[in-house]
C-alpha positions as CSV (number, residue, x, y, z in Angstrom):
1,M,68.0,-122.1,135.8
2,Q,64.6,-121.2,135.4
3,T,61.9,-122.8,137.7
4,G,58.6,-124.3,136.2
5,S,56.6,-121.4,137.3
6,S,59.1,-118.7,136.0
7,F,59.4,-120.5,132.7
8,Y,55.4,-120.7,132.4
9,E,55.5,-116.8,132.9
10,W,58.1,-116.1,130.6
11,L,56.3,-118.2,127.9
12,Q,53.1,-116.3,128.5
13,I,55.1,-113.0,128.0
14,E,56.6,-114.3,124.6
15,I,53.2,-115.5,123.5
16,Q,51.7,-112.3,124.2
17,A,54.4,-110.2,122.6
18,Q,54.1,-112.5,119.5
19,G,50.4,-111.8,119.4
20,L,50.9,-108.2,119.6
21,L,53.5,-108.3,117.0
22,L,51.2,-110.1,114.6
23,R,48.4,-107.8,115.5
24,F,50.5,-104.8,114.6
25,Q,51.9,-106.4,111.6
26,R,48.1,-106.9,110.3
27,I,47.2,-103.2,111.2
28,L,50.3,-101.9,109.2
29,I,49.5,-104.0,106.2
30,N,45.9,-102.8,106.3
31,D,46.8,-99.3,106.5
32,C,49.4,-99.6,103.6
33,I,46.6,-101.3,101.5
34,K,44.4,-98.5,102.2
35,F,46.9,-95.9,101.5
36,L,47.8,-97.3,98.3
37,Q,44.1,-97.5,97.4
38,F,43.5,-93.8,98.3
39,M,46.9,-92.6,96.3
40,T,45.1,-93.4,92.8
41,Y,45.6,-89.8,91.3
42,R,49.0,-88.7,90.6
43,F,47.8,-85.1,89.4
44,S,45.9,-82.9,91.5
45,V,44.2,-80.0,89.6
46,G,43.0,-77.4,92.0
47,I,40.5,-74.8,90.6
48,D,39.5,-71.5,92.0
49,V,36.1,-70.6,90.5
50,S,34.8,-67.1,90.1
51,K,31.7,-65.6,88.2
52,A,33.8,-64.6,85.0
53,T,37.2,-66.6,85.4
54,V,38.6,-70.0,86.6
55,D,42.4,-70.3,87.9
56,V,43.8,-73.7,87.5
57,A,46.8,-75.0,89.3
58,L,48.3,-78.4,88.3
59,L,50.3,-80.4,90.9
60,D,52.2,-83.6,90.0
61,S,52.7,-85.8,93.4
62,T,56.0,-87.1,91.9
63,Q,57.4,-83.5,91.6
64,P,55.4,-81.5,94.4
65,E,57.7,-78.6,94.1
66,I,56.6,-77.6,90.7
67,V,53.1,-76.2,90.3
68,H,51.8,-75.2,86.8
69,H,49.1,-72.2,86.7
70,S,46.9,-70.6,84.1
71,K,43.8,-68.7,83.9
72,F,40.6,-69.3,81.8
73,T,37.4,-67.7,81.1
74,N,34.2,-69.5,83.1
75,S,32.7,-70.6,79.9
76,E,32.4,-73.6,77.6
77,A,35.2,-72.2,75.3
78,G,37.4,-71.5,78.6
79,V,36.9,-75.2,79.8
80,N,37.9,-76.6,76.3
81,D,41.1,-74.2,76.3
82,L,41.6,-75.6,79.9
83,L,41.5,-79.2,78.8
84,H,44.1,-78.3,75.8
85,W,46.3,-76.7,78.2
86,L,46.4,-79.8,80.3
87,E,47.3,-82.0,77.4
88,S,50.3,-79.8,76.7
89,V,51.7,-80.4,80.0
90,P,54.4,-83.0,79.8
91,G,53.5,-86.4,81.3
92,F,49.9,-85.3,82.1
93,E,47.5,-88.3,82.1
94,Q,43.7,-87.8,82.4
95,Q,42.9,-90.9,83.9
96,K,45.4,-90.1,86.9
97,A,44.0,-86.8,87.6
98,I,41.5,-85.5,90.2
99,F,39.8,-82.0,89.7
100,C,39.1,-80.4,92.9
101,M,37.3,-77.1,93.6
102,E,35.2,-75.4,96.2
103,A,31.3,-75.5,96.1
104,T,30.4,-72.3,94.6
105,G,26.9,-72.9,93.4
106,L,25.8,-71.9,90.0
107,Y,29.4,-70.7,89.0
108,C,30.6,-74.5,88.9
109,H,27.8,-75.6,86.6
110,T,29.3,-75.0,83.2
111,L,32.8,-76.5,84.4
112,T,31.6,-79.5,86.2
113,E,29.2,-80.3,83.0
114,Q,32.1,-80.0,80.6
115,L,34.4,-82.0,82.8
116,Q,31.8,-84.7,83.3
117,Q,31.2,-85.1,79.6
118,N,34.9,-85.7,79.3
119,N,34.8,-88.3,82.1
120,M,37.0,-86.4,84.5
121,A,37.0,-87.4,88.2
122,I,35.4,-84.2,90.1
123,W,35.8,-83.5,93.7
124,I,33.6,-80.7,94.9
125,E,34.9,-79.9,98.7
126,N,33.4,-77.5,101.3
127,S,35.5,-74.2,101.3
128,V,35.6,-74.1,105.1
129,Q,37.0,-77.7,105.2
130,I,39.9,-76.7,102.9
131,K,40.5,-73.5,104.7
132,R,40.8,-74.9,108.1
133,S,43.0,-77.7,106.8
134,M,45.6,-75.2,105.9
135,G,46.7,-73.8,109.2
136,I,47.7,-70.3,109.5
137,Q,47.8,-68.5,105.9
138,R,48.6,-64.8,105.0
139,G,47.6,-63.3,101.6
140,K,45.0,-64.2,99.3
141,D,44.5,-64.2,95.5
142,D,42.9,-66.6,92.8
143,K,46.2,-68.2,91.8
144,T,47.2,-68.8,95.4
145,D,43.8,-70.3,96.2
146,A,44.0,-72.6,93.2
147,M,47.3,-73.8,94.5
148,R,46.2,-74.3,98.0
149,I,43.4,-76.3,96.6
150,A,45.6,-78.4,94.4
151,R,47.9,-79.2,97.6
152,Y,44.8,-79.9,99.6
153,A,43.7,-82.4,96.9
154,C,47.1,-84.1,96.9
155,K,47.5,-84.3,100.6
156,N,43.8,-85.5,101.6
157,Q,43.1,-88.2,98.9
158,E,41.7,-90.6,101.6
159,R,38.9,-87.8,102.0
160,I,38.0,-87.7,98.2
161,R,34.1,-88.1,97.6
162,L,33.7,-87.9,93.7
163,W,30.7,-85.7,92.6
164,K,28.0,-87.2,90.9
165,P,25.7,-85.0,88.7
166,V,22.2,-84.5,89.9
167,R,19.3,-85.9,87.7
168,A,17.8,-83.3,85.4
169,V,14.4,-83.5,87.1
170,V,15.8,-82.9,90.3
171,E,17.7,-79.8,89.3
172,K,14.5,-78.5,87.9
173,I,12.7,-79.1,91.0
174,K,15.7,-77.5,93.1
175,H,15.5,-74.3,90.9
176,L,11.8,-74.2,91.3
177,A,11.9,-74.7,95.1
178,T,14.5,-71.9,95.2
179,L,12.2,-69.6,93.3
180,R,9.3,-70.4,95.4
181,E,11.3,-69.7,98.5
182,R,12.2,-66.0,97.1
183,L,8.5,-65.4,96.5
184,V,7.6,-66.4,100.0
185,Q,10.5,-63.9,101.2
186,T,9.0,-61.1,99.1
187,Q,5.5,-61.7,100.2
188,K,6.8,-61.7,104.0
189,K,8.5,-58.4,103.3
190,L,5.6,-56.7,102.0
191,L,3.2,-58.0,104.6
192,T,5.1,-57.8,107.8
193,P,5.5,-53.9,108.1
194,I,1.7,-53.7,107.5
195,E,1.0,-56.1,110.2
196,E,3.4,-54.4,112.6
197,M,1.7,-51.1,111.7
198,K,-1.9,-52.5,112.5
199,A,-0.4,-53.9,115.9
200,S,0.8,-50.5,116.7
201,G,-2.6,-49.0,116.3
202,D,-2.3,-47.1,112.9
203,A,-5.1,-49.0,111.2
204,S,-6.1,-46.6,108.6
205,L,-2.6,-46.2,107.2
206,A,-2.2,-50.1,107.2
207,R,-5.4,-50.5,105.2
208,L,-4.2,-47.9,102.8
209,L,-0.8,-49.9,102.3
210,E,-2.6,-53.3,102.1
211,K,-4.8,-51.9,99.3
212,S,-1.8,-50.7,97.4
213,I,-0.1,-54.0,97.3
214,Q,-3.2,-56.0,96.8
215,K,-2.6,-56.9,93.2
216,S,1.0,-57.7,93.9
217,I,0.2,-60.1,96.8
218,A,-2.6,-61.8,94.7
219,A,-0.1,-62.2,91.7
220,I,2.8,-63.6,94.2
221,E,0.1,-66.1,95.6
222,K,-0.8,-67.2,92.0
223,D,2.7,-67.7,91.2
224,L,3.2,-69.9,94.3
225,K,0.3,-72.0,93.5
226,R,1.7,-72.5,89.9
227,I,5.2,-73.4,90.9
228,E,4.0,-75.8,93.6
229,A,1.7,-77.5,91.0
230,E,4.7,-77.6,88.6
231,I,7.0,-79.3,91.3
232,L,4.2,-81.7,92.2
233,S,3.8,-82.5,88.3
234,L,7.6,-83.1,87.8
235,I,7.5,-85.4,90.9
236,E,4.3,-87.4,89.8
237,K,6.0,-87.9,86.3
238,D,9.0,-89.5,87.7
239,E,8.2,-93.0,89.2
240,S,11.2,-93.2,91.6
241,L,10.8,-89.6,92.8
242,N,7.1,-90.0,93.4
243,K,7.7,-93.1,95.3
244,L,10.4,-91.4,97.6
245,Y,8.1,-88.4,98.0
246,L,5.4,-90.6,99.1
247,L,7.6,-92.4,101.6
248,I,9.0,-89.3,103.1
249,T,5.5,-87.7,103.5
250,S,4.1,-90.7,105.2
251,V,6.2,-89.4,108.3
252,V,3.8,-87.6,110.5
253,G,4.7,-83.8,110.2
254,I,6.6,-83.9,107.0
255,G,4.8,-82.0,104.4
256,F,5.4,-80.7,100.8
257,V,7.9,-78.2,101.3
258,T,10.2,-80.2,103.9
259,A,9.9,-83.3,101.6
260,V,11.0,-81.4,98.6
261,N,14.1,-79.9,100.2
262,L,15.1,-83.3,101.7
263,I,15.2,-84.7,98.4
264,V,16.9,-81.7,96.6
265,H,19.6,-81.4,99.3
266,T,20.3,-85.2,99.8
267,N,20.2,-85.8,96.1
268,E,17.4,-88.2,96.4
269,F,19.0,-89.6,99.5
270,T,22.2,-90.9,97.7
271,S,24.5,-88.3,99.4
272,L,23.2,-88.6,102.7
273,N,21.4,-91.7,103.8
274,D,22.4,-91.8,107.6
275,S,20.2,-90.3,110.2
276,R,22.9,-89.0,112.4
277,K,25.0,-87.5,109.5
278,L,21.7,-86.0,108.1
279,A,20.6,-84.5,111.7
280,C,24.3,-83.1,111.9
281,Y,23.9,-81.5,108.3
282,C,20.4,-80.0,109.3
283,G,21.9,-78.4,112.5
284,V,19.8,-80.5,114.9
285,A,22.5,-83.1,116.3
286,P,23.6,-81.9,119.8
287,F,27.4,-81.7,120.7
288,V,29.0,-81.7,123.9
289,H,30.9,-78.5,125.0
290,Q,33.4,-79.2,127.6
291,S,37.1,-79.0,128.0
292,G,39.2,-79.7,131.3
293,S,38.0,-78.6,134.6
294,S,37.0,-74.9,133.6
295,I,34.6,-75.3,130.6
296,R,31.3,-76.9,131.5
297,G,29.0,-75.7,128.8
298,K,25.6,-76.9,127.7
299,T,25.5,-79.7,125.4
300,R,24.1,-77.9,122.1
301,V,23.7,-77.8,118.3
302,H,26.4,-76.4,116.0
303,P,25.4,-73.2,113.8
304,M,27.3,-74.7,110.8
305,A,24.2,-76.1,109.2
306,N,21.7,-76.1,106.4
307,K,19.5,-73.3,107.8
308,K,16.7,-74.1,105.3
309,L,16.3,-77.5,106.3
310,K,16.5,-76.6,109.9
311,T,13.7,-74.1,109.5
312,N,11.6,-76.6,107.6
313,L,12.1,-79.2,110.4
314,H,11.2,-76.8,113.2
315,M,8.0,-76.0,111.4
316,A,7.5,-79.9,111.0
317,S,8.2,-80.7,114.7
318,L,5.5,-78.2,115.8
319,T,2.9,-80.1,113.6
320,A,4.3,-83.6,114.8
321,V,4.0,-82.9,118.5
322,K,0.3,-82.2,117.8
323,L,-0.7,-85.0,115.5
324,D,1.7,-87.8,116.3
325,Y,0.8,-89.8,119.5
326,D,4.3,-91.1,120.4
327,L,6.0,-87.7,119.8
328,K,3.2,-85.9,121.6
329,T,3.6,-88.3,124.7
330,Y,7.4,-87.8,124.5
331,Y,7.2,-83.9,124.1
332,N,4.7,-83.6,127.2
333,R,6.6,-85.9,129.4
334,K,10.1,-84.2,128.9
335,V,8.3,-80.6,129.3
336,A,6.8,-81.9,132.4
337,E,10.3,-83.0,133.8
338,G,11.5,-79.6,133.4
339,K,13.3,-79.8,130.0
340,S,13.3,-76.7,127.7
341,K,10.8,-76.8,125.1
342,L,13.3,-75.9,122.3
343,S,15.4,-78.7,123.6
344,V,12.7,-81.1,123.3
345,L,11.6,-79.9,119.9
346,N,15.3,-80.5,118.7
347,A,15.1,-84.2,120.0
348,V,11.8,-84.5,118.0
349,K,13.6,-83.2,114.9
350,C,16.2,-85.9,115.4
351,K,13.6,-88.5,115.9
352,M,11.6,-87.3,112.7
353,L,14.8,-87.5,110.7
354,A,15.5,-91.0,111.9
355,R,12.1,-92.1,110.7
356,V,12.5,-90.5,107.3
357,V,15.8,-92.2,106.7
358,A,14.4,-95.5,108.1
359,V,11.5,-95.5,105.6
360,V,13.6,-94.6,102.6
361,N,16.1,-97.2,103.3
362,K,13.5,-100.0,104.1
363,Q,11.4,-98.7,101.1
364,T,8.2,-98.9,103.4
365,P,5.9,-96.1,104.6
366,Y,5.6,-95.0,108.0
367,V,2.8,-96.6,110.1
368,K,1.2,-93.9,112.3
369,K,0.4,-95.1,115.6
370,T,-3.0,-93.9,117.3
371,A,-3.7,-94.0,121.0
């Protein structure tokens, strides 16, 4: 026979056990609901895109051992043939299909445009993400890659982020900004050797070379001014884009080039509107590098990043620590404490991105603090 105290202890254990059971059941039900929500696509269409052709693999989740494959030209006619081929597959339903492909830039343009016009669900995934999810693989060809992409889409439906087309004005700005960058690089390639020649003491030869490319440099500078004026004109003509640009540039240190690239690479802050995720994308988020008792590396940024934005932010941070009171104070204090200047500048970049995201989300310009 149980005593009063032992019965009370037993009752407590039973209540706790029942509570844990109910909690487990709730978690299980929620997980099942999430799983069912994600498993909305019966057909996974994996597409390996190249310049001239597209390899397509069709996988039915009810019959995963059967994979249909075909190859088409990367053109409007080829995409139409692709859609007719899918319709000919027994049981295929457009509404239950997800079209997955790797991000290949311009080569995807015709395909995504045609699929979008036909109201297809499109998923453009990072090629590194697909490759690392497969484990150890041997061999590679276009057909195999298409089949691997289809299997990835079938197994990872909880990761799906449906692709949304960029607005036409942003697409124009993107190509103009890329063209501007090419011209800047060309100008740099022409001028840098001459500057190095001057520094080495051969001034007469440097003057000769500088005179030889004088017209080319003048033409490049003229084109740069024209492109920048065209980008600003496109921004000013679009009300929402102009407001967004003014918000971003209200943050001290953020200029024309950085603002334009942030707008383009975040798709007007619709694909990235979290400061931490944006910092990670730009390659300025610090990560711990430790394991067990043997590896005690320094906290550092990851090389996998958008290098263009990272460069823009570095130049912006150099300006910000000179003109912004708070960031200047922070920078001087940390350097005085013995921190590396580049490490402190990296923290400044993160703070600047946090400010940019804050003004965009709140739709209010940044107010500069003065001493």
